[in-house]
MARKOL-195201 format. One record per residue: residue number from 1; residue in three letters; x, y, z of N, C-alpha, C, CB in turn. Coordinates in steps of 0.2 Angstrom, whole numbers. Glycine has a CB too. Layout:
N
(guvex NUM,"ALA",(X,Y,Z),(X,Y,Z),(X,Y,Z),(X,Y,Z))
...
//
This chain:
115
(guvex 1,"MET",(98,18,37),(101,19,44),(107,16,45),(99,16,50))
(guvex 2,"ILE",(115,17,45),(120,17,48),(119,18,57),(124,23,45))
(guvex 3,"THR",(123,13,56),(126,9,62),(133,3,66),(121,6,62))
(guvex 4,"ILE",(135,11,68),(143,6,71),(142,3,76),(151,12,73))
(guvex 5,"TYR",(145,-5,78),(148,-4,87),(155,-5,86),(144,-11,94))
(guvex 6,"HIS",(155,-3,93),(162,3,94),(163,0,100),(160,12,95))
(guvex 7,"ASN",(169,-1,104),(175,-1,105),(181,4,108),(175,-2,103))
(guvex 8,"PRO",(177,10,110),(181,16,110),(190,16,110),(179,19,116))
(guvex 9,"ARG",(191,9,120),(196,6,118),(201,5,114),(195,2,118))
(guvex 10,"CYS",(201,1,106),(202,-3,102),(203,4,99),(197,-8,101))
(guvex 11,"LYS",(213,2,97),(212,5,93),(209,6,85),(216,6,94))
(guvex 12,"LYS",(208,-4,81),(207,-5,73),(199,-4,77),(210,-14,66))
(guvex 13,"SER",(195,-4,80),(189,1,80),(189,7,78),(187,2,85))
(guvex 14,"ARG",(191,10,84),(197,20,81),(197,21,76),(206,20,80))
(guvex 15,"ALA",(199,17,71),(198,16,63),(193,18,59),(199,10,62))
(guvex 16,"GLY",(189,13,60),(185,12,57),(180,16,59),(183,6,56))
(guvex 17,"LEU",(180,16,63),(175,23,65),(177,30,63),(175,24,74))
(guvex 18,"GLN",(182,32,62),(185,38,58),(186,37,51),(191,40,59))
(guvex 19,"ALA",(184,29,45),(185,27,39),(177,31,41),(187,19,36))
(guvex 20,"LEU",(173,30,45),(164,31,42),(163,38,46),(157,23,45))
(guvex 21,"GLU",(166,40,48),(167,50,48),(168,51,44),(170,55,51))
(guvex 22,"SER",(172,49,39),(175,52,32),(168,49,28),(184,47,30))
(guvex 23,"PHE",(167,51,28),(157,46,25),(155,49,27),(154,39,29))
(guvex 24,"THR",(153,51,29),(148,52,31),(146,55,40),(145,45,28))
(guvex 25,"SER",(140,57,44),(141,57,49),(134,59,52),(148,60,50))
(guvex 26,"ASP",(131,56,49),(123,51,49),(124,47,51),(119,49,43))
(guvex 27,"PHE",(128,42,60),(124,33,60),(121,34,67),(131,25,61))
(guvex 28,"GLU",(124,29,67),(121,28,76),(131,24,81),(112,19,75))
(guvex 29,"LEU",(129,27,85),(137,24,90),(136,23,94),(143,27,91))
(guvex 30,"LYS",(135,13,92),(132,7,99),(140,5,105),(129,-3,94))
(guvex 31,"GLN",(139,7,110),(146,5,114),(147,-2,115),(146,8,122))
(guvex 32,"TYR",(149,-6,112),(144,-15,113),(142,-18,118),(147,-22,111))
(guvex 33,"LEU",(152,-14,122),(154,-17,130),(151,-14,131),(160,-17,135))
(guvex 34,"LYS",(148,-8,133),(150,-4,138),(142,-2,138),(156,1,137))
(guvex 35,"ASP",(137,0,136),(130,3,138),(125,1,132),(130,12,140))
(guvex 36,"ASP",(126,0,127),(125,-6,122),(121,-15,119),(130,-7,123))
(guvex 37,"PRO",(124,-17,126),(125,-25,121),(120,-28,115),(125,-31,126))
(guvex 38,"PHE",(125,-34,112),(122,-37,110),(116,-38,113),(124,-40,110))
(guvex 39,"THR",(114,-41,110),(108,-47,111),(109,-52,110),(102,-47,107))
(guvex 40,"VAL",(106,-59,106),(103,-66,106),(102,-62,101),(97,-71,110))
(guvex 41,"GLU",(96,-58,99),(92,-59,92),(96,-52,88),(83,-57,94))
(guvex 42,"SER",(99,-48,92),(104,-43,86),(108,-44,82),(107,-40,88))
(guvex 43,"MET",(114,-50,88),(119,-54,85),(118,-55,79),(121,-59,88))
(guvex 44,"THR",(112,-59,80),(109,-66,76),(107,-62,70),(102,-73,80))
(guvex 45,"ASP",(103,-56,72),(103,-52,65),(109,-46,61),(97,-49,65))
(guvex 46,"ALA",(115,-45,66),(120,-42,61),(125,-49,62),(125,-32,64))
(guvex 47,"LEU",(127,-54,62),(129,-61,56),(125,-58,50),(125,-71,59))
(guvex 48,"ARG",(115,-60,47),(114,-61,43),(117,-52,39),(109,-65,44))
(guvex 49,"LYS",(118,-49,43),(121,-42,37),(127,-46,35),(124,-32,41))
(guvex 50,"LEU",(128,-45,40),(135,-45,39),(138,-52,33),(139,-46,48))
(guvex 51,"GLY",(135,-57,33),(135,-65,26),(142,-68,32),(140,-62,13))
(guvex 52,"LYS",(142,-70,38),(143,-75,39),(143,-77,48),(148,-78,35))
(guvex 53,"LYS",(147,-82,48),(146,-89,55),(148,-82,61),(155,-101,54))
(guvex 54,"PRO",(145,-89,66),(148,-84,71),(154,-86,71),(145,-85,77))
(guvex 55,"GLU",(157,-91,71),(164,-90,73),(169,-87,65),(167,-98,76))
(guvex 56,"GLU",(165,-83,65),(169,-81,59),(173,-76,61),(165,-80,53))
(guvex 57,"ILE",(167,-71,66),(172,-63,68),(175,-66,75),(166,-54,69))
(guvex 58,"ILE",(175,-72,77),(177,-71,85),(185,-70,83),(175,-78,91))
(guvex 59,"ARG",(188,-67,88),(193,-60,93),(198,-69,93),(189,-54,104))
(guvex 60,"LYS",(202,-72,91),(204,-79,96),(212,-80,97),(203,-87,92))
(guvex 61,"GLN",(214,-70,98),(219,-68,100),(213,-67,108),(225,-61,96))
(guvex 62,"GLU",(210,-70,111),(208,-64,115),(212,-71,121),(198,-61,114))
(guvex 63,"THR",(210,-70,129),(214,-75,132),(211,-77,134),(218,-75,135))
(guvex 64,"ILE",(203,-76,133),(196,-78,136),(196,-86,132),(188,-71,134))
(guvex 65,"TYR",(196,-83,125),(195,-88,118),(200,-96,120),(200,-83,109))
(guvex 66,"LYS",(209,-93,120),(211,-99,123),(209,-105,127),(213,-98,125))
(guvex 67,"MET",(206,-99,133),(208,-103,136),(198,-106,138),(215,-100,143))
(guvex 68,"GLU",(197,-105,136),(189,-107,139),(185,-111,133),(184,-100,141))
(guvex 69,"PHE",(188,-108,126),(184,-111,116),(189,-113,114),(180,-106,108))
(guvex 70,"LYS",(194,-114,113),(200,-114,108),(197,-123,106),(208,-113,113))
(guvex 71,"GLY",(199,-127,101),(199,-134,99),(192,-136,105),(208,-137,100))
(guvex 72,"LYS",(186,-132,103),(180,-133,106),(175,-132,99),(179,-128,113))
(guvex 73,"THR",(169,-138,101),(164,-140,94),(157,-133,97),(161,-152,93))
(guvex 74,"PHE",(154,-128,94),(148,-125,95),(146,-124,88),(148,-120,98))
(guvex 75,"ARG",(138,-127,88),(134,-125,86),(135,-114,84),(130,-128,91))
(guvex 76,"ASP",(133,-114,81),(131,-108,77),(128,-104,85),(125,-110,68))
(guvex 77,"GLY",(121,-107,86),(117,-105,90),(120,-104,97),(112,-108,89))
(guvex 78,"GLU",(125,-106,99),(127,-108,104),(135,-103,104),(128,-117,104))
(guvex 79,"TRP",(137,-103,98),(143,-98,98),(139,-88,99),(147,-100,89))
(guvex 80,"ILE",(133,-92,97),(132,-85,96),(130,-80,104),(125,-86,90))
(guvex 81,"LYS",(125,-87,108),(128,-83,116),(134,-83,119),(125,-86,121))
(guvex 82,"ILE",(137,-87,118),(144,-85,118),(148,-80,119),(147,-85,114))
(guvex 83,"LEU",(146,-74,113),(147,-71,110),(144,-65,114),(145,-72,105))
(guvex 84,"VAL",(135,-64,117),(136,-60,116),(136,-61,123),(134,-56,112))
(guvex 85,"GLU",(137,-67,129),(139,-67,137),(148,-65,135),(137,-76,142))
(guvex 86,"ASN",(151,-66,132),(158,-63,128),(162,-60,123),(159,-65,127))
(guvex 87,"PRO",(157,-51,126),(158,-48,117),(165,-45,117),(152,-41,114))
(guvex 88,"LYS",(168,-46,122),(175,-45,120),(180,-49,114),(178,-47,127))
(guvex 89,"LEU",(175,-56,114),(178,-58,110),(174,-59,100),(179,-64,114))
(guvex 90,"ILE",(172,-53,102),(167,-48,92),(172,-45,91),(160,-40,91))
(guvex 91,"HIS",(173,-47,83),(177,-42,80),(176,-37,78),(179,-43,78))
(guvex 92,"ARG",(179,-31,79),(175,-25,80),(179,-23,74),(176,-20,88))
(guvex 93,"PRO",(176,-16,71),(169,-11,72),(166,-16,68),(168,-3,69))
(guvex 94,"ILE",(159,-19,69),(157,-19,64),(150,-13,62),(156,-26,64))
(guvex 95,"ILE",(153,-11,55),(144,-5,55),(140,-10,49),(146,7,48))
(guvex 96,"ILE",(135,-8,51),(126,-11,48),(124,-5,44),(119,-13,54))
(guvex 97,"LYS",(122,-6,36),(120,0,34),(112,-5,32),(126,4,27))
(guvex 98,"ASP",(109,-2,33),(105,-7,31),(103,-12,30),(103,-6,29))
(guvex 99,"GLU",(103,-14,23),(104,-23,24),(110,-25,25),(103,-28,18))
(guvex 100,"LYS",(114,-24,25),(121,-24,23),(126,-23,30),(121,-16,17))
(guvex 101,"GLY",(132,-26,30),(137,-25,35),(144,-28,34),(133,-28,42))
(guvex 102,"ILE",(146,-25,37),(156,-27,35),(159,-26,44),(161,-17,28))
(guvex 103,"ILE",(163,-28,45),(169,-26,48),(174,-21,44),(171,-33,49))
(guvex 104,"GLY",(173,-19,50),(180,-12,49),(187,-11,52),(177,-6,51))
(guvex 105,"ASP",(189,-19,49),(196,-18,50),(199,-25,46),(199,-17,60))
(guvex 106,"PRO",(200,-21,41),(205,-15,41),(202,-8,41),(209,-14,35))
(guvex 107,"ALA",(202,-4,42),(199,4,42),(192,4,35),(208,13,40))
(guvex 108,"GLU",(200,4,27),(194,1,23),(190,1,18),(192,1,25))
(guvex 109,"ASN",(190,-4,22),(182,-8,21),(177,-7,19),(180,-10,25))
(guvex 110,"VAL",(181,-1,23),(171,3,26),(170,6,20),(170,11,35))
(guvex 111,"ALA",(173,9,15),(173,9,7),(167,7,3),(179,4,4))
(guvex 112,"GLN",(162,1,5),(160,-5,3),(153,-3,1),(160,-9,9))
(guvex 113,"LEU",(153,0,9),(148,1,12),(143,7,7),(150,2,19))
(guvex 114,"PHE",(148,11,4),(145,17,1),(146,19,-7),(148,22,5))
(guvex 115,"LYS",(150,9,-9),(148,7,-18),(140,11,-17),(147,-4,-20))
//
């Protein structure tokens, strides 16, 4: 089972989706900003499969990050709640295949799931 957490308004997320489509059409698309938001549990699971800490997937160029979170220290559980409550901060797209995940930016990363 493959799942892509996608933001259709993001150029890099669209490129990641296109790269995924070049390998398979058998995946579930989740628009996490609109219809299918992350929960604490699903974010925790995605981070485990990515092999990353929450702070490693934050889009630090976002205004909300700069205004509210930059320079502050949070524990992993706190960052996860921040990401769930502020999904624009999540680097995208996140693509999960079985027990492995990647960030599909750059789009070339998608090939790692099919090796």
